[in-house]
C-alpha positions, 0 to 999 in steps of 0.5 A, a space after each residue: 620459120 617452117 620448113 621451106 616445102 611445107 611454107 604456106 604464106 604468100 609468094 611475091 614477085 619483086 620487080 625492080 625496074 631501072 629506066 633510063 632518065 629521058 625520054 620520061 615517057 618510058 618511065 610514066 608508061 611503066 608506071 602506068 601499066 604496073 599501077 594498072 596491074 594492081 602491083 604495089 609500089 615499094 620505092 623508086 623502081 621497086 614493085 611487088 605483087 602477088 605471085 598469082 596468076 591474075 598479076 602475070 600479064 600485067 608484069 609481063 607487059 611492064 618488063 616488055 615496056 621496061 626493055 623496049 626503053 633500054 632499062 632493065 627489070 628484075 623479077 625475084 621470087 620472095 616471101 616474108 621472113 616471118 608470119 609478121 613480114 608476111 602479115 604486113 606486106 599483105 596488109 600494105 597490099 590490101 590497103 592499096 586495094 581497099 584505096 582503089 575500092 574507095 575509089 570505085 565507090 566515089 565513082 559509083 557515087 558520081 555515076 548515080 548523082 549523074 543519072 539523078 541530075 538528068 531525070 531533075 532536068 528531064 534529060 531523057 534521050 537516047 543519046 544520054 541513055 547510051 551515055 550512061 550504059 557506057 559508064 556503068 559498062 566502065 564500072 563493070 569492067 573496072 570492078 571485075 579489074 579490081 576483083 581479080 587483083 584483090 586477091 585477100 579480099 579488102 573489106 570494101 570489096 562486098 560493099 562494091 559488089 552491092 553499089 554496082 547492082 545498085 548502079 545497074 537498078 539506076 541506070 535500068 530506071 532511067 532506061 524505062 524513063 527515057 523509052 516511056 518519054 519517047 513513047 509519050 511524046 511519040 517522037 522519030 526515036 520511038 522504039 
């Protein structure tokens, strides 16, 4: 182990959360906040995040929710005891981000399938276009959030960026089809 001042391993923030059993909505709210923040669950009431600014707001919100529910939150700074422990912790965290990216990629596929269906059935309306643009914006926000939490660079991150660009291109193509259909129809919604 290196000297304390020269240790290059990632520092972690461990959260020990204890909440009253009832009402359960408090436990659910804290759990959701920590999941949204990207915290890694290590067991009942024990969570970890890299001790970097990207996680500070989510951790603060979870602690505030815990205290409002008359629970107890303890935050501890930690590092692996040796390089092997640190690497294992980092691998666990990266695996959790990989699972997040896999879910994101699946949603990109659903987005593309939805637009393909709308084109196939010729549902080329401004209302549908607006709905698809909102879905694309949701994917963009989700990508930004995942990118901020993926501090170790999960392998799926690069593919996810490419898929988001592909989704944007698919949406742009759909928009052109909608505007062309409206123009050709000469309807009241013609821009």
